[in-house]
Residue frames relative to the residue before (quaternion, step in Angstrom):
aa qw qx qy qz dx dy dz
M 1.0000 0.0000 0.0000 0.0000 0.00 0.00 0.00
P 0.4062 -0.7387 0.4817 0.2393 3.61 -0.69 1.10
T 0.4846 -0.6385 0.5210 0.2933 3.49 -1.40 0.48
A 0.7433 -0.3578 0.2936 0.4830 3.60 -1.20 -0.02
S 0.7555 0.3915 -0.2337 0.4705 3.59 0.94 -0.70
G 0.6116 -0.6079 0.2844 0.4189 3.51 1.45 0.22
H 0.5315 0.6244 -0.4155 0.3937 3.56 1.26 0.15
T 0.5594 -0.5859 0.4646 0.3576 3.50 -1.17 0.41
T 0.4767 -0.7131 0.4329 0.2774 3.61 -1.04 0.60
A 0.6986 0.4026 -0.2646 0.5291 3.56 1.31 -0.21
I 0.1190 0.7721 -0.6190 0.0809 3.52 -0.96 0.81
A 0.4766 -0.6614 0.4968 0.2977 3.60 -1.13 0.68
A 0.5801 -0.5908 0.4376 0.3506 3.53 -1.06 0.75
S 0.6472 0.5474 -0.3347 0.4116 3.57 0.91 -0.86
R 0.6639 0.4974 -0.3149 0.4612 3.57 1.16 -0.35
V 0.6477 0.5000 -0.2805 0.5019 3.51 1.38 -0.43
I 0.6646 0.4820 -0.3219 0.4715 3.59 0.85 -0.85
G 0.7646 0.2882 -0.2757 0.5063 3.57 -0.82 1.09
A 0.5184 0.6652 -0.4136 0.3431 3.54 1.19 -0.31
M 0.4866 -0.6606 0.4822 0.3072 3.63 -0.94 0.70
V 0.1810 -0.7494 0.6298 0.0952 3.61 -1.21 0.75
L 0.1417 -0.7939 0.5911 0.0171 3.49 -0.94 1.09
T 0.4117 -0.6396 0.5521 0.3414 3.53 -1.21 0.37
T 0.7397 -0.4143 0.2754 0.4531 3.60 -1.31 0.13
S 0.6790 0.5026 -0.2745 0.4593 3.54 1.10 -0.76
G 0.5555 -0.6293 0.3716 0.3967 3.56 1.30 -0.08
E 0.4224 0.6972 -0.4539 0.3598 3.51 1.31 0.22
E 0.4406 -0.6781 0.5182 0.2783 3.62 -0.91 1.00
F 0.1878 -0.8064 0.5565 0.0691 3.54 -0.71 1.14
G 0.7334 -0.3036 0.2556 0.5520 3.56 1.01 -0.88
K 0.4564 -0.6265 0.5399 0.3282 3.55 -1.26 -0.48
I 0.5014 -0.6045 0.5152 0.3432 3.54 -1.25 0.43
G 0.2137 -0.8240 0.5207 0.0649 3.48 -0.55 1.23
D 0.8027 -0.0790 0.0591 0.5881 3.50 1.24 -0.57
V 0.2673 -0.7132 0.6125 0.2114 3.57 -1.21 0.05
V 0.2184 -0.7843 0.5704 0.1088 3.59 -0.74 1.06
L 0.1523 -0.8179 0.5540 0.0297 3.61 -0.54 1.22
D 0.2519 -0.6727 0.6596 0.2211 3.51 -1.23 0.56
K 0.2494 -0.8180 0.5012 0.1318 3.61 0.00 1.34
T 0.6794 0.4883 -0.3404 0.4290 3.69 0.95 -0.49
A 0.7363 0.3743 -0.2171 0.5202 3.56 1.28 -0.38
D 0.3596 -0.7758 0.4422 0.2705 3.48 1.39 0.07
R 0.5675 0.5573 -0.4101 0.4463 3.55 0.78 1.04
I 0.4570 -0.6246 0.5412 0.3288 3.54 -1.35 0.27
L 0.3714 -0.7151 0.5485 0.2233 3.57 -0.84 0.98
F 0.7326 -0.2967 0.2317 0.5671 3.59 0.82 -0.98
A 0.4797 -0.5949 0.5656 0.3101 3.51 -1.46 0.22
V 0.2556 -0.7084 0.6262 0.2018 3.58 -1.07 0.63
V 0.1339 -0.7875 0.6005 0.0354 3.53 -0.71 1.31
A 0.2641 -0.7435 0.5958 0.1500 3.56 -0.78 1.12
R 0.3527 -0.7636 0.5075 0.1868 3.55 -0.53 1.14
S 0.1587 -0.7381 0.6474 0.1045 3.50 -1.12 0.84
G 0.6365 0.5610 -0.3774 0.3711 3.55 -1.15 0.33
A 0.8319 -0.3634 0.1980 0.3698 3.51 -1.23 -0.46
L 0.4051 0.6822 -0.5198 0.3167 3.63 1.10 0.37
T 0.5946 -0.5681 0.4325 0.3698 3.61 -1.29 0.28
V 0.6926 -0.4861 0.3331 0.4160 3.52 -1.19 0.28
T 0.6962 0.4242 -0.2880 0.5025 3.64 1.07 -0.55
N 0.8506 0.2011 -0.1620 0.4580 3.48 -1.32 0.39
N 0.4144 0.7140 -0.4658 0.3187 3.51 0.87 0.99
Y 0.6130 0.4674 -0.3968 0.4983 3.61 1.09 0.47
Y 0.1228 -0.8253 0.5508 -0.0178 3.55 -0.62 1.25
P 0.2890 -0.6988 0.6109 0.2345 3.63 -0.83 0.88
V 0.0830 -0.7854 0.6130 -0.0228 3.49 -0.98 1.04
P 0.4690 -0.6738 0.4796 0.3099 3.65 -0.68 0.96
W 0.4995 -0.6548 0.4653 0.3243 3.56 -0.81 0.98
S 0.6431 0.5421 -0.3437 0.4176 3.64 0.92 -0.60
M 0.6358 0.5238 -0.3376 0.4555 3.64 1.21 -0.16
L 0.6761 0.5003 -0.2916 0.4555 3.49 1.27 -0.23
D 0.0236 0.7904 -0.6119 0.0167 3.65 -0.75 0.97
F 0.4192 -0.7233 0.5033 0.2188 3.53 -0.87 1.13
D 0.1912 -0.7585 0.6191 0.0695 3.45 -1.00 1.09
E 0.3070 -0.7973 0.4781 0.2039 3.58 -0.16 1.20
A 0.6128 0.5507 -0.3593 0.4382 3.67 0.95 -0.73
R 0.7804 0.3131 -0.2139 0.4972 3.62 0.89 -0.79
E 0.3613 -0.7503 0.4855 0.2662 3.54 1.34 -0.06
A 0.6256 0.4956 -0.3306 0.5037 3.56 0.96 0.85
Y 0.4526 -0.6213 0.5616 0.3060 3.48 -1.44 0.24
V 0.1865 -0.7916 0.5783 0.0643 3.50 -0.93 0.97
M 0.1917 -0.7754 0.5920 0.1073 3.57 -0.92 1.03
P 0.4232 -0.7310 0.4708 0.2548 3.58 -1.00 0.75
C 0.5711 0.5196 -0.3958 0.4972 3.51 0.77 1.23
T 0.4482 -0.6478 0.5425 0.2920 3.50 -1.40 -0.03
A 0.6844 -0.4673 0.3724 0.4178 3.53 -1.37 0.19
E 0.6088 0.5576 -0.3454 0.4463 3.58 1.12 -0.72
D 0.5822 0.5897 -0.3749 0.4156 3.69 1.06 -0.51
F 0.6804 0.4846 -0.2772 0.4747 3.54 1.28 -0.47
V 0.3831 0.7411 -0.4937 0.2455 3.68 1.16 -0.16
D 0.8051 0.1969 -0.1037 0.5499 3.66 0.79 -0.93
A 0.3700 0.7426 -0.4809 0.2835 3.60 1.21 0.31
P 0.5982 -0.5335 0.4476 0.3965 3.55 -1.25 0.51
A 0.0938 0.7782 -0.6123 0.1032 3.55 -1.05 0.88
A 0.1430 -0.7959 0.5813 0.0909 3.47 -1.32 0.24
P 0.5032 -0.6479 0.4541 0.3477 3.69 -0.99 0.51
N 0.7582 0.2059 -0.1081 0.6091 3.63 1.12 -0.41
P 0.5136 -0.6618 0.4415 0.3213 3.62 -0.84 0.95
F 0.6572 0.5392 -0.3426 0.4000 3.57 0.91 -0.74
D 0.5187 0.6163 -0.4158 0.4222 3.62 1.24 -0.38
L 0.6340 0.5726 -0.3173 0.4117 3.59 1.10 -0.60
T 0.6963 0.4718 -0.2665 0.4707 3.44 1.32 -0.34
V 0.3596 0.7298 -0.5063 0.2858 3.63 1.31 0.22
D 0.8328 0.1147 -0.1297 0.5258 3.58 -1.06 0.78
D 0.6709 -0.5283 0.2587 0.4515 3.53 1.00 1.00
G 0.6501 -0.5632 0.3277 0.3910 3.59 1.12 0.38
Q 0.4330 0.7558 -0.4104 0.2700 3.49 1.36 -0.14
P 0.6682 0.4978 -0.3165 0.4534 3.60 0.84 -0.92
A 0.6765 0.4693 -0.3167 0.4710 3.65 0.86 -0.85
C 0.6317 0.5369 -0.3310 0.4508 3.56 1.01 -0.81
E 0.7061 0.4620 -0.2703 0.4636 3.58 0.81 -0.91
A 0.6542 0.5002 -0.3237 0.4660 3.57 1.02 -0.83
V 0.6891 0.4822 -0.3148 0.4399 3.61 0.88 -0.70
R 0.6189 0.5467 -0.3259 0.4604 3.55 1.15 -0.76
Q 0.6453 0.4986 -0.2992 0.4955 3.57 1.05 -0.85
H 0.6191 0.5460 -0.3634 0.4319 3.63 0.90 -0.88
F 0.8049 0.3114 -0.1147 0.4919 3.56 0.70 -1.24
K 0.3604 -0.7371 0.4958 0.2845 3.59 1.24 -0.11
A 0.3331 0.7588 -0.4785 0.2903 3.51 0.98 0.89
G 0.4304 -0.7345 0.4706 0.2320 3.55 -0.93 0.66
């Protein structure tokens, strides 16, 4: 069954991991490095976006609510409705596994509050 934007609702994680992530303006932000799942609730907590570009070596893995990512077939990339500047104070970690501490709940809540995502 397609989503509101016309995409199918099911996708293999192997097709998501490594996909490019762009900002609304089309700027390359990074790539999806992982997807964190809540296996007891059968849901995606967030995507882990590995930042490319001019950030420092630390704090370059960002949890991004799955609901903020929309796949653009023409660009073959996920697009976020925000800019790179929106991530200046966003929750981040130097290691993607740090985002799964305490079952990923602190990272999940922090990023949802930061982006006011549902």
